[in-house]
C-alpha positions in Angstrom: -14.4 25.8 -6.4 -14.4 21.9 -6.3 -11.9 22.0 -3.4 -14.2 24.3 -1.3 -17.3 22.1 -2.1 -15.5 19.0 -1.1 -14.2 20.6 2.1 -17.7 21.7 3.0 -19.1 18.2 2.3 -16.4 16.5 4.4 -17.0 18.9 7.3 -20.7 18.3 7.1 -20.4 14.5 7.8 -21.6 13.4 11.2 -21.0 10.5 13.5 -23.8 8.7 15.3 -23.8 10.8 18.6 -27.3 10.0 20.0 -27.1 8.2 23.3 -23.3 8.9 23.6 -21.9 10.4 26.8 -20.3 13.8 27.0 -18.8 15.6 30.0 -18.7 19.4 30.0 -17.1 21.6 32.6 -18.2 25.2 33.4 -21.9 24.8 32.7 -23.1 27.3 35.3 -23.6 29.9 32.5 -22.4 31.1 29.1 -21.1 28.6 26.5 -21.2 25.6 28.8 -24.8 26.1 29.8 -25.9 26.6 26.2 -23.9 23.6 25.0 -25.4 21.3 27.7 -28.9 22.2 26.5 -27.9 21.9 22.8 -26.4 18.4 23.2 -29.3 17.3 25.4 -31.7 18.4 22.7 -30.1 16.2 20.1 -30.3 13.1 22.3 -26.9 12.9 24.0 -26.2 11.9 27.6 -24.8 15.1 29.0 -22.9 15.2 32.2 -22.8 18.9 32.9 -20.2 20.0 35.5 -21.2 23.1 37.6 -19.4 24.9 40.3 -22.4 26.3 42.2 -25.2 24.2 43.9 -27.7 26.7 42.6 -26.5 26.1 39.0 -26.8 22.3 39.5 -30.4 22.8 40.5 -31.3 25.3 37.7 -29.6 23.4 34.9 -30.9 20.1 36.2 -34.4 21.4 35.8 -33.7 22.6 32.3 -32.3 19.3 31.0 -34.1 16.0 30.2 -33.8 12.9 32.2 -31.0 11.6 30.0 -28.8 14.4 31.2 -27.3 15.2 34.6 -25.9 18.3 36.2 -23.1 17.4 38.6 -20.8 19.2 41.0 -17.3 19.8 39.5 -14.8 22.4 40.8 -11.9 22.1 38.3 -9.5 23.7 40.8 -10.2 21.1 43.5 -8.6 17.7 43.3 -11.1 16.2 45.7 -14.0 17.5 43.6 -12.5 16.1 40.4 -12.0 12.7 42.1 -15.6 12.7 43.3 -16.8 13.5 39.8 -14.7 10.7 38.3 -16.5 8.2 40.7 -19.9 9.6 39.8 -19.2 9.4 36.1 -17.9 5.9 36.4 -21.0 4.8 38.3 -23.2 6.5 35.8 -21.8 5.2 32.5 -20.6 1.8 33.7 -17.5 -0.2 32.9 -18.3 -0.9 29.2 -19.0 2.7 28.1 -16.6 5.5 27.6 -17.0 9.2 26.8 -17.5 10.4 23.3 -16.1 13.8 24.3 -14.6 15.6 27.2 -15.2 19.4 26.9 -13.0 21.6 29.0 -15.1 24.7 28.9 -14.6 26.2 32.4 -12.8 29.5 32.4 -12.6 32.9 34.0 -11.3 36.3 33.1 -9.4 36.8 36.3 -8.2 40.0 37.9 -5.6 41.0 35.4 -6.6 44.6 35.0 -4.2 47.3 33.6 -0.6 47.1 32.6 1.3 43.8 32.8 3.6 45.2 35.6 0.6 45.7 37.8 -0.1 41.9 37.9 0.7 40.0 41.0 1.5 36.3 41.6 -2.1 35.9 42.9 -3.5 37.4 39.6 -1.6 34.7 37.7 -2.3 31.9 40.1 -6.1 32.6 40.2 -6.7 32.5 36.5 -4.2 29.7 35.8 -5.9 27.5 38.4 -9.0 27.4 36.3 -8.0 28.2 32.7 -4.9 26.0 32.6 -4.5 23.7 35.6 -8.2 23.0 35.5 -8.0 21.8 31.9 -4.9 19.7 32.5 -6.1 18.1 35.7 -9.6 17.3 34.5 -8.1 15.9 31.3 -5.7 13.6 33.2 -8.6 12.4 35.4 -11.1 11.6 32.6 -8.7 10.5 29.9 -9.3 6.8 30.6 -13.0 7.3 29.8 -12.2 9.1 26.5 -9.7 6.3 25.6 -12.3 3.7 26.3 -14.8 5.5 24.1 -12.3 6.3 21.4 -13.6 9.9 21.7 -12.3 13.4 21.6 -11.1 16.1 23.9 -12.3 19.7 23.2 -10.5 22.5 24.9 -11.5 26.2 24.9 -8.6 28.5 24.5 -8.9 32.0 22.9 -7.6 34.1 20.2 -5.5 35.6 23.0 -3.8 32.3 23.1 -2.4 33.1 19.7 -1.9 36.9 20.0 -1.5 38.3 23.5 -2.7 41.8 24.5 -4.4 43.3 27.6 -4.9 41.1 30.7 -1.5 39.2 30.7 -2.6 36.5 33.2 -5.5 35.5 30.9 -3.4 35.4 27.8 -0.7 33.4 29.6 -3.4 30.8 30.6 -4.7 30.5 27.1 -1.2 30.1 25.6 -0.9 27.3 28.1 -4.1 25.6 26.9 -2.8 25.8 23.3 0.5 24.2 24.2 -1.1 21.6 26.4 -3.6 20.7 23.7 -0.9 20.4 21.0 1.3 18.1 23.2 -1.7 16.0 24.2 -2.9 15.6 20.6 0.6 14.3 19.5 0.7 12.0 22.5 -2.6 10.4 21.5 -1.9 10.4 17.8 -2.1 6.6 17.5 -4.7 5.9 20.2 -7.9 6.8 18.3 -8.4 9.9 20.4 -8.3 13.4 18.9 -7.8 16.8 20.5 -9.5 20.0 19.3 -9.1 23.7 20.3 -11.7 26.5 20.2 -10.2 30.0 19.7 -13.1 32.4 20.1 -12.8 36.2 20.0 -14.8 38.4 22.2 -18.4 37.4 23.0 -21.0 38.9 25.3 -21.0 36.5 28.2 -20.5 36.8 32.0 -16.8 37.2 31.4 -17.4 40.6 29.9 -20.1 41.7 32.4 -19.8 45.5 32.9 -20.6 45.6 36.6 -18.1 42.8 37.3 -15.4 44.6 35.3 -16.0 47.9 37.1 -15.5 46.0 40.4 -12.2 44.4 39.0 -10.9 47.9 38.1 -11.7 49.3 41.6 -10.1 46.4 43.4 -7.0 46.5 41.2 -6.4 50.2 41.6 -7.0 50.1 45.3 -4.5 47.2 45.6 -1.6 49.2 44.0 1.1 50.7 46.1 0.3 54.3 47.1 3.3 55.6 45.1 1.8 54.1 41.9 -1.7 55.3 42.6 -0.5 58.9 43.2 0.9 59.0 39.7 -2.3 58.0 38.1 -5.0 60.4 36.9 -7.6 61.0 39.6 -10.3 59.5 37.3 -8.3 56.5 36.2 -11.1 54.1 37.1 -13.6 55.9 34.8 -10.9 56.1 32.1 -10.2 52.4 32.2 -14.0 51.5 32.3 -14.6 53.8 29.3 -11.8 52.1 27.3 -13.2 48.7 28.2 -16.7 49.6 27.2 -15.5 51.1 23.9 -13.4 48.0 23.1 -16.1 45.5 23.9 -18.8 47.6 22.1 -16.7 47.5 18.9 -15.4 43.9 19.2 -17.8 41.7 21.2 -20.4 39.5 19.4 -23.9 39.1 20.7 -24.1 35.6 19.1 -22.7 33.0 21.6 -24.4 30.3 19.4 -21.4 30.6 17.1 -19.2 29.1 19.8 -21.8 26.5 20.6 -22.0 25.6 16.9 -18.2 25.1 16.9 -18.4 23.0 20.0 -21.2 20.8 18.5 -19.2 20.3 15.3 -16.0 19.4 17.3 -18.1 16.8 19.2 -20.3 15.3 16.5 -18.5 15.8 13.2 -16.9 12.7 11.5 -13.9 15.0 10.6 -13.7 17.7 13.2 -11.2 20.6 12.8 -8.1 20.8 14.9 -8.8 24.5 15.5 -11.9 26.6 15.4 -11.4 30.3 15.1 -14.7 31.9 16.0 -16.1 35.4 15.8 -15.6 38.3 13.4 -12.8 39.9 15.5 -10.9 36.6 15.8 -11.2 35.7 12.1 -10.7 39.1 10.4 -8.7 41.2 12.9 -6.6 39.2 15.3 -5.8 36.1 13.2 -4.4 38.3 10.4 -2.5 40.4 12.9 -1.0 37.2 14.4 0.6 36.5 11.0 2.1 39.9 10.6 5.6 41.1 11.8 5.4 42.2 15.5 6.1 45.9 14.9 3.0 46.1 12.7 0.7 44.0 14.9 2.0 46.0 18.0 1.2 49.3 16.3 -2.3 48.2 15.4 -3.2 46.5 18.7 -2.1 49.4 20.8 -4.6 51.6 18.9 -7.6 49.3 19.3 
């Protein structure tokens, strides 16, 4: 009992985060959008990276004058370099970043069995989910070092236990490995690295219309010989399975992820890993610790 009370107390301690600078990628929608508004509301200087011009305008209007929505395409080296120049001009030479939050991500087009996935399926999702994290971190690390801050990367429970959508899982395993290597590299430099491992949440990544389009495009891209062996209503079958899985597993409380982000950024003693969501904590994390034959049996029946 005393251990749990002490642990709760330690995790409740906060640093002085007001007027500190935080850079967040992937703020067009979802977790990044909500996090930018949350940190702005508690008085932080938020630099919210967005891909679309329309998102920059919309989010910029939703934030206070202390915050700024900026253009940042994590797959584009020129865009990253321009963002570095803008951040440098904004925060000055004497101020660093309290936190760099690598939130940008996409589901990709990895629909169906692993053998269906092409080089492009892997490259598209890795360009954002993995290379985007690595390249943005490399570019902004000097600001984090100057601020003796922290780096917060979003991975996934699928970066611990892989199933469905192989390219997505591969990208999230990469984030886990990158974050572990980086944390050990920075061990004696007053910079810490933290990983979020959410389960399934109702965000744009799980949008039903978008997923139906992914299924259609994937099936139509398969060789005719493969398509001819599939049931005539395979698209409807795959969509029904997706809807059933998401209906059972996905949470309607994205604020749980935003809470974890806020803790990782503002806590005096942040966790190294945040496992978030009922499915991640009570289904997939236990399965990850079981022998493969057992976890394989369970997952193939979800």
